[in-house]
C-alpha positions in Angstrom: 69.9 91.1 111.1 70.5 93.2 108.1 70.4 97.0 108.6 70.4 97.8 104.9 67.7 100.4 104.0 65.6 99.7 101.0 66.3 102.2 98.3 63.8 104.9 97.8 63.6 108.2 95.9 65.0 111.2 97.9 66.3 114.7 97.2 64.3 115.3 94.1 65.5 118.5 92.4 65.2 117.4 88.8 63.3 114.9 86.6 65.7 112.1 87.6 64.7 110.1 90.6 67.5 109.8 93.1 68.2 107.1 95.5 69.5 106.9 99.0 71.2 103.7 99.9 72.7 102.1 103.0 72.7 105.0 105.5 76.1 104.4 106.9 78.8 106.8 107.7 82.6 106.8 108.4 84.7 106.2 111.4 88.5 106.2 111.8 90.7 105.2 108.9 92.1 101.7 108.8 94.3 101.1 105.8 95.0 102.6 102.4 98.2 104.3 101.4 98.5 107.4 103.5 94.7 107.7 103.4 94.8 108.4 99.7 93.6 105.2 97.8 94.6 104.7 94.3 97.0 107.7 94.0 100.1 105.6 93.0 100.5 102.3 91.3 102.0 99.3 93.2 104.7 97.0 92.0 103.1 94.4 89.8 103.6 90.7 89.9 106.4 89.5 87.7 104.3 86.5 86.7 101.0 87.8 85.3 97.9 86.1 86.7 94.9 85.3 84.7 91.9 87.6 85.1 89.6 86.4 87.7 86.8 84.8 85.8 84.4 84.7 88.7 81.0 86.4 88.9 78.9 87.6 91.8 75.1 87.6 91.5 72.8 86.4 88.8 71.0 89.5 87.6 70.3 90.5 84.0 72.3 93.8 84.3 76.1 93.1 84.0 78.7 95.3 85.6 82.4 94.8 85.4 84.4 94.9 88.7 88.1 95.5 88.0 90.5 95.3 91.0 94.2 94.6 91.8 93.5 91.2 93.2 97.0 89.8 92.7 99.1 92.9 92.7 102.0 92.7 95.1 101.8 93.9 98.7 99.2 96.3 99.8 97.5 96.6 96.4 96.2 93.0 96.6 95.1 93.5 100.2 93.0 96.5 99.3 91.8 94.9 96.1 90.4 91.8 97.9 88.8 93.9 100.6 87.0 95.9 97.9 85.9 92.7 96.3 84.5 91.4 99.6 82.6 94.7 100.1 81.2 94.4 96.6 79.9 90.9 97.4 78.5 92.1 100.7 76.6 95.0 99.0 75.0 92.7 96.5 74.0 90.3 99.3 72.5 93.1 101.3 70.5 94.6 98.4 67.1 92.8 98.2 66.6 91.1 94.8 69.4 93.0 93.1 69.3 92.5 89.4 73.1 92.6 88.9 75.8 90.3 87.9 79.3 91.5 88.8 82.0 90.3 86.3 85.1 90.2 88.5 88.4 90.9 86.7 91.9 91.1 88.1 94.1 93.9 86.7 97.1 92.8 88.7 97.7 96.5 89.6 98.9 97.4 86.1 97.6 99.5 83.2 98.0 96.6 80.8 96.0 94.4 83.1 93.3 97.0 83.5 93.0 97.4 79.7 92.7 93.7 79.2 90.2 93.4 82.0 88.0 96.2 80.7 88.0 94.7 77.2 87.0 91.3 78.6 84.2 92.7 80.8 82.8 94.7 77.9 82.9 91.6 75.6 80.9 89.8 78.3 78.2 92.5 78.2 79.2 94.9 81.0 77.2 98.2 80.9 79.3 99.8 83.5 82.9 99.4 84.9 83.5 99.6 88.6 87.1 100.2 89.5 90.1 100.1 88.9 91.9 101.4 92.0 95.2 102.8 90.8 95.4 105.9 88.7 97.3 104.5 85.7 94.9 101.5 85.6 91.9 103.9 85.7 93.3 105.8 82.7 93.8 102.6 80.8 90.4 101.1 81.5 88.8 104.5 80.9 90.1 104.6 77.4 88.7 101.2 76.6 85.3 102.1 78.2 85.0 105.4 76.4 85.5 103.6 73.1 82.5 101.4 73.9 80.5 104.4 75.3 80.4 102.8 78.7 80.9 104.7 82.0 83.5 103.9 84.7 83.1 104.4 88.4 86.7 104.2 89.7 88.4 104.3 93.1 91.5 106.4 92.5 91.9 109.7 94.4 94.0 111.2 91.7 91.7 113.7 90.1 93.9 114.0 87.0 92.4 110.7 85.7 88.8 111.8 86.0 87.0 112.9 82.9 83.7 112.7 81.2 82.4 109.2 81.6 85.1 108.3 84.1 83.8 109.1 87.6 85.9 108.9 90.8 84.1 107.4 93.7 86.9 108.0 96.1 88.3 110.5 98.7 90.1 113.2 96.7 92.2 115.4 99.1 90.9 118.6 97.4 87.5 118.0 99.1 89.2 117.7 102.5 91.2 120.9 102.0 88.3 123.0 100.8 86.1 121.9 103.7 88.7 122.5 106.5 89.9 125.8 105.1 86.3 127.0 104.7 85.5 126.0 108.3 88.6 127.6 109.7 87.8 130.8 107.8 84.3 130.8 109.2 85.9 130.6 112.7 87.9 133.7 112.0 91.2 132.3 110.8 92.7 134.6 108.1 96.4 133.9 107.9 97.7 130.5 107.1 101.0 128.7 107.1 101.6 125.2 105.7 104.0 122.3 106.3 103.5 119.9 103.5 105.0 116.5 102.6 107.3 116.6 99.6 105.3 114.0 97.7 102.7 113.8 94.9 100.1 114.0 97.6 101.8 117.1 99.0 101.7 118.8 95.6 98.0 118.2 95.2 97.1 119.5 98.7 99.4 122.5 98.2 97.5 123.6 95.1 94.1 123.0 96.8 95.3 124.9 99.9 96.5 127.9 97.9 93.2 128.1 96.0 91.0 127.5 99.1 92.7 130.2 101.1 92.5 132.7 98.2 88.9 131.9 97.6 88.0 132.9 101.2 90.0 136.1 101.3 92.8 134.7 103.5 96.5 135.0 103.0 99.3 132.4 102.9 102.2 133.6 105.0 104.6 130.7 104.5 104.9 127.2 103.0 107.5 124.7 103.9 107.9 121.1 102.6 109.4 118.2 104.4 110.8 114.7 103.6 110.6 111.7 105.9 114.2 112.3 107.1 113.9 113.6 110.7 116.8 116.0 110.3 115.1 117.5 107.3 111.8 117.7 109.2 113.6 119.7 112.0 115.2 122.0 109.5 111.9 122.6 107.7 110.2 123.3 111.0 112.9 125.7 112.0 112.5 127.7 108.8 108.8 128.0 109.5 109.4 129.5 113.0 108.9 133.1 112.0 105.5 132.3 110.5 104.3 131.2 113.9 104.2 134.9 114.8 102.1 135.8 111.7 99.8 132.9 111.1 96.7 132.0 113.1 96.4 128.5 111.4 99.0 125.9 110.3 98.0 123.4 107.6 100.0 120.2 108.2 98.4 117.2 106.5 101.0 114.6 107.5 99.9 110.9 107.8 100.2 108.5 110.7 103.7 107.3 109.7 105.2 110.8 109.9 103.0 113.0 112.1 104.5 112.0 115.4 108.1 112.9 114.3 106.9 116.0 112.5 104.9 117.1 115.6 108.0 116.8 117.7 110.0 118.8 115.2 107.3 121.5 115.3 107.3 121.7 119.1 111.1 122.0 119.1 110.8 124.9 116.7 108.4 126.7 119.1 105.1 125.8 117.6 102.1 126.2 120.0 98.8 124.7 118.8 96.9 126.9 121.3 98.1 130.0 119.4 98.2 128.7 115.8 95.3 126.3 115.1 96.5 123.0 113.5 94.6 122.0 110.3 94.7 118.7 108.4 93.0 116.4 106.0 91.5 112.9 106.2 94.9 111.3 106.7 94.6 112.5 110.3 91.7 110.1 110.9 93.9 107.7 112.6 94.4 106.8 116.3 98.1 107.4 116.1 97.7 110.9 114.7 95.0 111.7 117.3 97.5 111.2 120.1 100.2 113.6 118.8 100.6 116.4 121.3 101.7 119.1 118.8 98.3 119.1 117.0 95.8 118.7 119.8 92.9 121.0 119.2 93.5 120.6 115.4 90.7 120.4 112.9 90.5 118.2 109.8 87.8 117.2 107.3 86.6 113.6 106.7 83.4 111.8 106.1 81.2 111.7 109.2 82.0 109.4 112.1 79.3 106.8 112.5 78.7 104.3 109.7 82.1 102.8 109.0 82.0 101.1 112.3 78.6 99.6 111.4 79.8 98.6 108.0 83.0 97.1 109.5 81.0 95.1 112.0 78.9 93.5 109.3 82.0 92.9 107.2 83.8 91.3 110.2 80.9 89.0 110.8 80.7 88.0 107.2 84.4 87.5 106.4 86.0 87.1 109.8 88.4 89.9 109.1 88.5 93.7 109.3 87.9 95.7 106.1 90.3 98.1 104.7 89.1 101.7 105.0 88.6 101.9 101.2 86.2 99.0 101.2 83.2 101.3 101.6 83.9 102.6 98.1 83.1 99.3 96.5 80.1 98.8 98.8 78.7 102.2 97.6 79.5 101.6 94.0 77.7 98.3 93.9 74.8 99.5 96.0 74.4 102.5 93.7 74.6 100.4 90.6 71.9 98.0 92.0 69.7 101.0 92.9 70.0 102.6 89.5 69.3 99.2 87.7 66.1 98.9 89.8 64.8 102.5 89.4 66.1 104.1 86.2 65.3 101.6 83.4 67.4 101.8 80.2 68.9 105.2 81.4 70.3 103.6 84.5 74.0 104.4 83.9 73.5 107.4 81.6 75.4 110.6 82.2 72.3 112.5 83.2 71.5 110.0 85.9 75.0 109.6 87.3 75.7 113.3 87.4 72.4 114.5 88.8 73.1 117.5 91.0 71.2 116.2 94.0 73.6 113.3 94.3 73.3 110.1 96.4 73.7 109.0 100.0 76.1 106.2 100.8 78.2 104.6 103.5 80.4 107.7 103.6 77.6 110.2 103.5 76.2 112.3 100.6 78.1 112.6 97.4 77.6 113.5 93.7 79.6 113.1 90.5 80.5 116.2 88.5 80.2 116.1 84.7 84.1 116.3 84.7 84.2 113.0 86.6 85.3 114.4 89.9 83.3 113.9 93.1 81.8 116.3 95.7 81.4 114.8 99.2 79.6 116.1 102.2 82.3 116.1 104.9 82.4 116.7 108.6 85.0 118.7 110.5 86.6 116.7 113.3 88.8 117.8 116.1 91.7 116.1 117.9 90.8 116.5 121.5 92.8 114.9 124.4 93.9 112.1 122.0 90.4 111.4 120.8 88.6 112.3 117.5 85.4 114.2 118.0 83.0 115.9 115.5 82.8 119.7 115.8 80.8 120.4 112.6 78.6 117.6 111.2 78.6 116.6 107.5 75.7 118.1 105.5 72.8 115.9 104.5 72.3 117.9 101.3 75.1 119.2 99.0 73.2 122.2 97.9 73.4 123.8 94.4 76.3 122.8 92.2 78.8 125.6 92.0 80.8 124.4 89.1 
């Protein structure tokens, strides 16, 4: 039995009617590159594939869906899970007036550019996707030229812009939420152990800004590579900070957190004295069992609905969805809702950036005029190898601050 809620106006704070759709929320991560979808581009196929010429739905409103369906490796796996979720969203939306024009960008900017041009020639009023940042940039240039908006899945906020909206999980949101919560709990002095990657650079900047904004101080920052000897050396350099800091920000993903945790323990780190803090990449069963970060807090969408979404997906496709699949589900559900309720203004900037936002599978969110996204996130705790909620996600995002 479908548990999809009919869309209805909610959170009215302006003249634009808003819609709540599919009241699902998130559970543990399952897939996506280090919990950061669309941050890097995959290796493309050497033999270009033709754009998928398929359509989903039969409605009057046409929307392009650009995904890396034949990119090599993980890109194609994620792309096809997103495609399935888009199909599921349309099937679960009663009498949706959409036709999705499915295009394969092969995980390349050139493919994304061609796919966007093709979708627009076929009458697309909105582009959903692509996934990878370089592809978003390429498709966005095409869409801007035609005055059509893009709702993309990259978490790299550098590719956001007016008319190019990121429906994703940018790490900056996680960092701001967990640092705000830690500050409210009395943590004032912060150290950080960060991956020496593009992701690490993004979270470092957000960390510095979040701590400063709340009147805290950063006592030390160390960076680590995946080499275990380098991890031990970086942890040893951080040892003096364990006497000064009352929180340690260590947003390492499941593939590195166990080894890094051991290195921190060997350097004398005690999570009972210096509170561990992380981001959504901690939302993984393997991370939850790491002894060195028990009691740690991290920010992520609330922990109920992804399981419900995944159960319906499993029943429909006989496979488990990638964690990022809810992004396509929400994008298509929102598009169908706006097509039903907003008439000719359905995908206008005023509608898409309404400050009250929308409620989706991963909780409440809103698009900023600069294309970035605000999300209502929960604070979760690693407790005896389990992940529990200690501060629920808000149901209302409040006034826009920027």
